[in-house]
KOLDOBA-31811 format. One line per field, with one value per residue (C-alpha): residue number from 1; residue in three letters; chain; x, y, z. Coordinates in steps of 0.2 Angstrom, whole numbers, always signed. Example, Ala and Ser with C-alpha at 12.3 -4.5 7.8 and 13.67 -1.06 7.14 Angstrom:
2
k [1	2] .
r [ala	ser] .
c [A	A] .
xx [+62	+68] .
yy [-22	-5] .
zz [+39	+36] .
***
This chain:
537
k [1	2	3	4	5	6	7	8	9	10	11	12	13	14	15	16	17	18	19	20	21	22	23	24	25	26	27	28	29	30	31	32	33	34	35	36	37	38	39	40	41	42	43	44	45	46	47	48	49	50	51	52	53	54	55	56	57	58	59	60	61	62	63	64	65	66	67	68	69	70	71	72	73	74	75	76	77	78	79	80	81	82	83	84	85	86	87	88	89	90	91	92	93	94	95	96	97	98	99	100	101	102	103	104	105	106	107	108	109	110	111	112	113	114	115	116	117	118	119	120	121	122	123	124	125	126	127	128	129	130	131	132	133	134	135	136	137	138	139	140	141	142	143	144	145	146	147	148	149	150	151	152	153	154	155	156	157	158	159	160	161	162	163	164	165	166	167	168	169	170	171	172	173	174	175	176	177	178	179	180	181	182	183	184	185	186	187	188	189	190	191	192	193	194	195	196	197	198	199	200	201	202	203	204	205	206	207	208	209	210	211	212	213	214	215	216	217	218	219	220	221	222	223	224	225	226	227	228	229	230	231	232	233	234	235	236	237	238	239	240	241	242	243	244	245	246	247	248	249	250	251	252	253	254	255	256	257	258	259	260	261	262	263	264	265	266	267	268	269	270	271	272	273	274	275	276	277	278	279	280	281	282	283	284	285	286	287	288	289	290	291	292	293	294	295	296	297	298	299	300	301	302	303	304	305	306	307	308	309	310	311	312	313	314	315	316	317	318	319	320	321	322	323	324	325	326	327	328	329	330	331	332	333	334	335	336	337	338	339	340	341	342	343	344	345	346	347	348	349	350	351	352	353	354	355	356	357	358	359	360	361	362	363	364	365	366	367	368	369	370	371	372	373	374	375	376	377	378	379	380	381	382	383	384	385	386	387	388	389	390	391	392	393	394	395	396	397	398	399	400	401	402	403	404	405	406	407	408	409	410	411	412	413	414	415	416	417	418	419	420	421	422	423	424	425	426	427	428	429	430	431	432	433	434	435	436	437	438	439	440	441	442	443	444	445	446	447	448	449	450	451	452	453	454	455	456	457	458	459	460	461	462	463	464	465	466	467	468	469	470	471	472	473	474	475	476	477	478	479	480	481	482	483	484	485	486	487	488	489	490	491	492	493	494	495	496	497	498	499	500	501	502	503	504	505	506	507	508	509	510	511	512	513	514	515	516	517	518	519	520	521	522	523	524	525	526	527	528	529	530	531	532	533	534	535	536	537] .
r [unk	unk	unk	unk	unk	unk	unk	unk	unk	unk	unk	unk	unk	unk	unk	unk	unk	unk	unk	unk	unk	unk	unk	unk	unk	unk	unk	unk	unk	unk	unk	unk	unk	unk	unk	unk	unk	unk	unk	unk	unk	unk	unk	unk	unk	unk	unk	unk	unk	unk	unk	unk	unk	unk	unk	unk	unk	unk	unk	unk	unk	unk	unk	unk	unk	unk	unk	unk	unk	unk	unk	unk	unk	unk	unk	unk	unk	unk	unk	unk	unk	unk	unk	unk	unk	unk	unk	unk	unk	unk	unk	unk	unk	unk	unk	unk	unk	unk	unk	unk	unk	unk	unk	unk	unk	unk	unk	unk	unk	unk	unk	unk	unk	unk	unk	unk	unk	unk	unk	unk	unk	unk	unk	unk	unk	unk	unk	unk	unk	unk	unk	unk	unk	unk	unk	unk	unk	unk	unk	unk	unk	unk	unk	unk	unk	unk	unk	unk	unk	unk	unk	unk	unk	unk	unk	unk	unk	unk	unk	unk	unk	unk	unk	unk	unk	unk	unk	unk	unk	unk	unk	unk	unk	unk	unk	unk	unk	unk	unk	unk	unk	unk	unk	unk	unk	unk	unk	unk	unk	unk	unk	unk	unk	unk	unk	unk	unk	unk	unk	unk	unk	unk	unk	unk	unk	unk	unk	unk	unk	unk	unk	unk	unk	unk	unk	unk	unk	unk	unk	unk	unk	unk	unk	unk	unk	unk	unk	unk	unk	unk	unk	unk	unk	unk	unk	unk	unk	unk	unk	unk	unk	unk	unk	unk	unk	unk	unk	unk	unk	unk	unk	unk	unk	unk	unk	unk	unk	unk	unk	unk	unk	unk	unk	unk	unk	unk	unk	unk	unk	unk	unk	unk	unk	unk	unk	unk	unk	unk	unk	unk	unk	unk	unk	unk	unk	unk	unk	unk	unk	unk	unk	unk	unk	unk	unk	unk	unk	unk	unk	unk	unk	unk	unk	unk	unk	unk	unk	unk	unk	unk	unk	unk	unk	unk	unk	unk	unk	unk	unk	unk	unk	unk	unk	unk	unk	unk	unk	unk	unk	unk	unk	unk	unk	unk	unk	unk	unk	unk	unk	unk	unk	unk	unk	unk	unk	unk	unk	unk	unk	unk	unk	unk	unk	unk	unk	unk	unk	unk	unk	unk	unk	unk	unk	unk	unk	unk	unk	unk	unk	unk	unk	unk	unk	unk	unk	unk	unk	unk	unk	unk	unk	unk	unk	unk	unk	unk	unk	unk	unk	unk	unk	unk	unk	unk	unk	unk	unk	unk	unk	unk	unk	unk	unk	unk	unk	unk	unk	unk	unk	unk	unk	unk	unk	unk	unk	unk	unk	unk	unk	unk	unk	unk	unk	unk	unk	unk	unk	unk	unk	unk	unk	unk	unk	unk	unk	unk	unk	unk	unk	unk	unk	unk	unk	unk	unk	unk	unk	unk	unk	unk	unk	unk	unk	unk	unk	unk	unk	unk	unk	unk	unk	unk	unk	unk	unk	unk	unk	unk	unk	unk	unk	unk	unk	unk	unk	unk	unk	unk	unk	unk	unk	unk	unk	unk	unk	unk	unk	unk	unk	unk	unk	unk	unk	unk	unk	unk	unk	unk	unk	unk	unk	unk	unk	unk	unk	unk	unk	unk	unk	unk	unk	unk	unk	unk	unk	unk	unk	unk	unk	unk	unk	unk	unk	unk	unk	unk	unk	unk	unk	unk	unk	unk	unk	unk	unk	unk	unk] .
c [A	A	A	A	A	A	A	A	A	A	A	A	A	A	A	A	A	A	A	A	A	A	A	A	A	A	A	A	A	A	A	A	A	A	A	A	A	A	A	A	A	A	A	A	A	A	A	A	A	A	A	A	A	A	A	A	A	A	A	A	A	A	A	A	A	A	A	A	A	A	A	A	A	A	A	A	A	A	A	A	A	A	A	A	A	A	A	A	A	A	A	A	A	A	A	A	A	A	A	A	A	A	A	A	A	A	A	A	A	A	A	A	A	A	A	A	A	A	A	A	A	A	A	A	A	A	A	A	A	A	A	A	A	A	A	A	A	A	A	A	A	A	A	A	A	A	A	A	A	A	A	A	A	A	A	A	A	A	A	A	A	A	A	A	A	A	A	A	A	A	A	A	A	A	A	A	A	A	A	A	A	A	A	A	A	A	A	A	A	A	A	A	A	A	A	A	A	A	A	A	A	A	A	A	A	A	A	A	A	A	A	A	A	A	A	A	A	A	A	A	A	A	A	A	A	A	A	A	A	A	A	A	A	A	A	A	A	A	A	A	A	A	A	A	A	A	A	A	A	A	A	A	A	A	A	A	A	A	A	A	A	A	A	A	A	A	A	A	A	A	A	A	A	A	A	A	A	A	A	A	A	A	A	A	A	A	A	A	A	A	A	A	A	A	A	A	A	A	A	A	A	A	A	A	A	A	A	A	A	A	A	A	A	A	A	A	A	A	A	A	A	A	A	A	A	A	A	A	A	A	A	A	A	A	A	A	A	A	A	A	A	A	A	A	A	A	A	A	A	A	A	A	A	A	A	A	A	A	A	A	A	A	A	A	A	A	A	A	A	A	A	A	A	A	A	A	A	A	A	A	A	A	A	A	A	A	A	A	A	A	A	A	A	A	A	A	A	A	A	A	A	A	A	A	A	A	A	A	A	A	A	A	A	A	A	A	A	A	A	A	A	A	A	A	A	A	A	A	A	A	A	A	A	A	A	A	A	A	A	A	A	A	A	A	A	A	A	A	A	A	A	A	A	A	A	A	A	A	A	A	A	A	A	A	A	A	A	A	A	A	A	A	A	A	A	A	A	A	A	A	A	A	A	A	A	A	A	A	A	A	A	A	A	A	A	A	A	A	A	A	A	A	A	A	A	A	A	A	A	A	A	A	A	A	A	A	A	A	A	A	A	A	A	A	A	A	A	A	A	A	A	A	A	A	A	A	A] .
xx [+196	+201	+195	+201	+190	+192	+199	+182	+172	+185	+182	+163	+163	+174	+162	+147	+156	+163	+181	+196	+203	+219	+211	+219	+209	+200	+206	+190	+187	+175	+166	+164	+148	+132	+123	+104	+99	+85	+72	+77	+86	+104	+117	+136	+147	+154	+145	+156	+150	+159	+162	+169	+184	+190	+202	+201	+194	+176	+169	+152	+159	+171	+166	+179	+171	+154	+162	+168	+151	+143	+154	+149	+131	+134	+145	+134	+116	+106	+92	+80	+80	+72	+71	+67	+52	+44	+51	+45	+58	+56	+63	+81	+93	+79	+64	+52	+50	+38	+37	+31	+15	+26	+37	+53	+57	+60	+62	+70	+69	+84	+83	+89	+101	+111	+130	+143	+155	+168	+157	+152	+134	+124	+119	+114	+132	+137	+123	+129	+147	+143	+131	+141	+156	+145	+139	+155	+169	+182	+178	+195	+190	+187	+200	+207	+195	+179	+164	+152	+136	+125	+132	+117	+105	+116	+114	+96	+99	+97	+102	+106	+105	+104	+93	+98	+107	+91	+85	+91	+82	+84	+77	+76	+77	+64	+52	+61	+50	+65	+74	+68	+73	+90	+94	+93	+107	+125	+131	+120	+126	+131	+149	+155	+160	+174	+181	+180	+190	+202	+205	+201	+204	+209	+191	+188	+201	+194	+176	+165	+146	+131	+126	+124	+143	+159	+175	+188	+201	+202	+215	+216	+213	+208	+194	+185	+181	+166	+160	+143	+140	+133	+126	+116	+99	+89	+99	+114	+115	+114	+131	+147	+157	+154	+168	+167	+179	+186	+183	+186	+187	+170	+174	+180	+164	+154	+165	+166	+147	+146	+159	+152	+167	+156	+139	+131	+134	+126	+141	+137	+142	+126	+133	+131	+114	+104	+116	+116	+97	+98	+110	+101	+114	+111	+97	+96	+84	+72	+81	+72	+78	+84	+100	+103	+116	+120	+132	+138	+143	+155	+147	+165	+171	+154	+146	+133	+116	+112	+128	+124	+106	+113	+124	+108	+98	+112	+113	+106	+98	+91	+109	+115	+101	+105	+124	+130	+116	+110	+92	+94	+89	+75	+73	+74	+56	+55	+71	+81	+68	+67	+51	+46	+48	+33	+39	+42	+33	+34	+28	+46	+51	+54	+68	+78	+72	+84	+83	+99	+93	+89	+106	+115	+105	+110	+128	+129	+119	+131	+146	+152	+154	+172	+174	+184	+175	+183	+174	+179	+173	+178	+185	+173	+156	+144	+155	+167	+154	+143	+158	+161	+143	+142	+158	+151	+134	+143	+154	+138	+132	+148	+159	+176	+178	+194	+190	+199	+196	+200	+204	+189	+199	+205	+189	+180	+194	+196	+177	+180	+194	+188	+206	+206	+210	+195	+182	+171	+159	+159	+149	+143	+129	+119	+113	+100	+105	+88	+73	+67	+67	+77	+92	+91	+86	+88	+107	+110	+102	+108	+121	+132	+140	+149	+137	+132	+149	+165	+158	+146	+150	+131	+133	+142	+127	+114	+99	+107	+107	+88	+88	+94	+78	+67	+73	+71	+54	+49	+56	+45	+28	+18	+5	+12	+3	+9	+27	+27	+21	+34	+48	+42	+42	+59	+66	+58	+64	+82	+84	+77	+86	+103	+105	+120	+114	+109	+101	+106	+96	+88	+96	+97	+112	+108	+108	+113	+117	+120	+104	+111	+110	+94	+86	+96	+88	+91	+80	+92	+107	+102	+104	+121	+113	+121	+108	+115	+108	+95	+106	+111	+122] .
yy [+21	+3	-12	-30	-45	-52	-70	-74	-69	-78	-94	-91	-89	-104	-114	-109	-116	-131	-125	-123	-107	-98	-87	-70	-56	-44	-26	-16	+2	+4	+21	+34	+32	+38	+53	+56	+67	+81	+69	+55	+45	+40	+50	+48	+33	+20	+5	-9	-22	-38	-41	-55	-45	-29	-26	-7	-4	+2	+5	+1	-5	-17	-32	-38	-43	-40	-29	-17	-16	-13	+2	+8	+6	+18	+31	+33	+33	+30	+37	+25	+15	-1	-2	-21	-17	-18	-22	-6	+7	+23	+40	+44	+55	+56	+65	+59	+51	+49	+34	+36	+27	+15	+11	+16	+33	+37	+55	+58	+74	+75	+80	+99	+105	+89	+90	+77	+73	+84	+99	+98	+100	+84	+86	+76	+76	+65	+53	+51	+49	+36	+26	+27	+19	+4	+4	+7	-6	+7	+20	+27	+27	+8	-2	-18	-32	-21	-32	-18	-26	-14	-20	-30	-16	-5	-16	-10	+8	+17	+34	+42	+61	+76	+90	+101	+100	+93	+80	+63	+54	+35	+30	+11	-1	-12	-10	-16	-16	-19	-3	+6	-8	-10	+8	+4	-8	-6	-4	+10	+21	+39	+45	+63	+67	+78	+64	+52	+65	+67	+49	+39	+21	+24	+30	+14	+20	+38	+35	+51	+50	+59	+45	+46	+41	+47	+37	+41	+27	+9	-4	-20	-35	-25	-12	+2	+18	+29	+45	+52	+66	+81	+87	+71	+77	+67	+73	+67	+49	+46	+37	+47	+33	+16	+3	-12	-24	-39	-54	-71	-82	-88	-89	-72	-66	-74	-68	-50	-50	-55	-43	-28	-26	-30	-22	-31	-43	-54	-66	-75	-93	-104	-116	-102	-95	-106	-101	-83	-83	-87	-73	-58	-46	-52	-50	-63	-57	-68	-64	-69	-84	-74	-82	-97	-110	-121	-132	-125	-139	-134	-143	-142	-154	-164	-164	-178	-171	-187	-186	-168	-174	-188	-176	-165	-181	-186	-171	-174	-157	-162	-165	-149	-139	-148	-149	-135	-122	-128	-125	-108	-114	-122	-134	-125	-129	-113	-118	-102	-90	-88	-87	-69	-64	-63	-76	-89	-106	-121	-132	-133	-143	-159	-150	-152	-169	-182	-199	-210	-225	-215	-206	-222	-229	-213	-214	-233	-230	-215	-227	-214	-226	-224	-207	-194	-177	-162	-152	-134	-124	-109	-112	-101	-101	-116	-121	-133	-144	-143	-149	-164	-169	-167	-177	-191	-190	-191	-206	-215	-215	-222	-206	-203	-186	-175	-159	-142	-130	-112	-96	-85	-70	-81	-91	-79	-78	-97	-98	-87	-97	-112	-119	-121	-140	-141	-132	-148	-144	-128	-123	-105	-94	-80	-65	-54	-36	-30	-41	-47	-64	-55	-54	-72	-83	-68	-68	-87	-93	-79	-87	-72	-66	-75	-89	-94	-91	-92	-103	-116	-114	-114	-102	-116	-127	-128	-117	-107	-91	-91	-88	-70	-66	-77	-69	-52	-55	-62	-47	-35	-44	-32	-44	-53	-69	-70	-65	-79	-92	-87	-88	-105	-111	-105	-113	-130	-130	-124	-137	-151	-147	-142	-144	-133	-128	-139	-130	-135	-124	-107	-99	-84	-73	-72	-54	-53	-37	-32	-27	-9	-7	+1	+6	-8	-12	-30	-36	-26	-32	-50	-47	-39	-21	-9	+4	+11	+29	+25	+14	+20	+12] .
zz [+246	+240	+249	+248	+249	+267	+270	+278	+262	+250	+260	+260	+241	+239	+250	+239	+224	+232	+229	+240	+246	+240	+227	+224	+232	+220	+221	+217	+218	+232	+232	+245	+256	+248	+255	+255	+241	+243	+236	+249	+236	+238	+229	+227	+229	+217	+209	+204	+191	+188	+169	+159	+153	+145	+131	+135	+117	+119	+101	+95	+78	+86	+97	+110	+126	+134	+147	+133	+125	+142	+143	+126	+132	+147	+137	+122	+117	+101	+92	+100	+117	+123	+142	+143	+153	+136	+119	+111	+105	+114	+109	+115	+105	+93	+101	+88	+71	+56	+44	+26	+20	+10	+26	+16	+23	+42	+47	+64	+73	+85	+103	+105	+118	+120	+122	+121	+135	+126	+126	+107	+103	+97	+78	+63	+58	+73	+68	+50	+55	+68	+57	+41	+49	+52	+34	+25	+28	+21	+34	+39	+58	+58	+68	+59	+62	+65	+67	+61	+69	+59	+42	+38	+41	+31	+15	+15	+17	+0	+8	+25	+24	+36	+28	+43	+60	+69	+56	+50	+36	+32	+15	+14	-1	+6	+22	+38	+54	+65	+60	+76	+87	+79	+82	+100	+99	+105	+87	+84	+98	+93	+94	+94	+76	+83	+93	+78	+68	+82	+87	+71	+73	+91	+96	+106	+118	+118	+116	+118	+119	+126	+139	+157	+161	+153	+150	+163	+161	+154	+157	+147	+158	+173	+173	+165	+176	+171	+179	+180	+167	+174	+157	+153	+146	+158	+174	+182	+188	+207	+208	+205	+197	+189	+188	+177	+185	+175	+187	+179	+194	+199	+218	+218	+210	+224	+238	+231	+230	+248	+254	+244	+233	+219	+219	+205	+190	+178	+177	+194	+193	+192	+205	+218	+215	+227	+242	+237	+238	+256	+260	+268	+260	+242	+229	+216	+202	+193	+177	+160	+150	+136	+128	+117	+122	+107	+97	+80	+68	+54	+38	+30	+44	+46	+29	+32	+37	+46	+57	+62	+66	+76	+86	+90	+96	+107	+118	+136	+139	+156	+162	+155	+165	+181	+180	+170	+173	+191	+186	+178	+161	+152	+137	+120	+115	+105	+96	+94	+100	+119	+129	+131	+113	+102	+90	+103	+98	+109	+95	+89	+104	+93	+85	+101	+107	+113	+105	+108	+99	+83	+85	+85	+70	+60	+65	+60	+43	+39	+42	+55	+70	+78	+69	+78	+80	+89	+101	+106	+121	+131	+148	+158	+165	+160	+145	+153	+161	+146	+135	+147	+146	+127	+124	+134	+125	+108	+114	+119	+101	+94	+90	+97	+104	+106	+116	+118	+132	+126	+136	+134	+127	+113	+109	+98	+86	+85	+81	+66	+60	+49	+48	+67	+71	+83	+72	+70	+84	+94	+110	+110	+114	+107	+118	+109	+111	+107	+111	+94	+84	+71	+83	+86	+72	+60	+65	+67	+50	+39	+27	+28	+44	+58	+61	+43	+35	+46	+60	+52	+33	+31	+16	+6	+6	-8	-5	+9	+0	+0	+19	+18	+8	+19	+35	+28	+23	+40	+50	+39	+43	+53	+60	+76	+73	+55	+59	+72	+60	+47	+59	+65	+47	+43	+59	+56	+38	+42	+56	+46	+30	+37	+56	+57	+75	+89	+103	+120	+132	+134	+149	+160	+163	+182	+188	+206	+217	+235	+245	+245	+227	+222	+205	+195	+178	+180	+166	+154	+163	+160	+142	+145	+142	+155	+160	+177	+176	+189	+201	+218	+232] .
***
């Protein structure tokens, strides 16, 4: 059955956002009624999630949209699993593991009796095929432009072998205490080797995993439909279908939540949260503040450190919290590490302090008064309002600002292009896909990769190469207190010496659902992880 959003709810959603009516109705797949299962829990029906977008390419080695990776999360599972109730990796496709005394050899015993959606048996050969395509840039199954998120982990893998069908052995070059966490990441999801051999570079359109949901169909710019997998090793999910529906208009997200056409989402517009909390049919979860919103400055365009520091000091973060995030954000007093992670340190608050007079002085001393800087932001969510506030902030300290608002589908590719006309200052965000400081500062300050190379040009600065070793050393520290202290030292030094990244706020991706949705793992959803195997409607 297909329902359309009623005119009444369209108007309700528009009113919550302060927008006019006239939006196109969302056509979402609305499931059959659920029935009471033998245990009393609800079974059957369809759960529809609103997502940011879909290219209909669902590949752990190829990032396109958050929605596409949410599909990967449902279709495939990895050797380990972090449920976001805790940050500890738990067994998943590996039922157990051992670590050698020197911390270099990890031996995984694989779960027996597991089958893929295509009926093939899960073995060590599937693990090797899935992970080696992440480690090897020349793997023939990689599509052009593959981001290979496990690439950095692979550089520390001396060997990856399978002594038998039920065992996988990692031998590392240097100890890495984050290995088990990284293996829970979306990039480490295990794909059917048979499917990889059959589909090659087209695997993203034909993804086959062992997860709770199997791919049914995917249409670029529209939706991804998944079906509960009867053979999932933990037991069939309560719902029959999971639909990931692209919804880019904020008013439509709100009206669709109110009408029930959307069951849940973490893309709720911040402006509607307060009113949604007052609606008896809606649950607004207290989603953790888990993502970093920041400015990346390209040092090839803004070479003076003092100018970059002035830009950082100019930002009115309280205005961003109030006007762009409607209170669903906090000051970034831990710099890049959000509250809730072990390495969070509020003693770093001064790195993100606003000081207009000092910013003006630095701009004047650098001879930059009247200089034109270009600011680029995506045209969705909090980004446009943040761009407007920041443009005014920079104007107030003596700079001239030219801004460009970019369609979200094109934005990431523009970030990766140093030749882009508006590559001076870019508004962006970092969501950690596993809850560890290495996935935040460890990614942002690494000289190689998208942030340190293509976006900011940090790798071109003297001394930048040292940070690869510093960050690797920090993530291997076993003692929690010592690890936190080392990350704090690295962050302070990196910000003080380079200031390629200006933190704006630490914010939440607000998870919201209809009251009829039960069993939702909203803590994971707030980090864009899609664990819907216990959800019911």
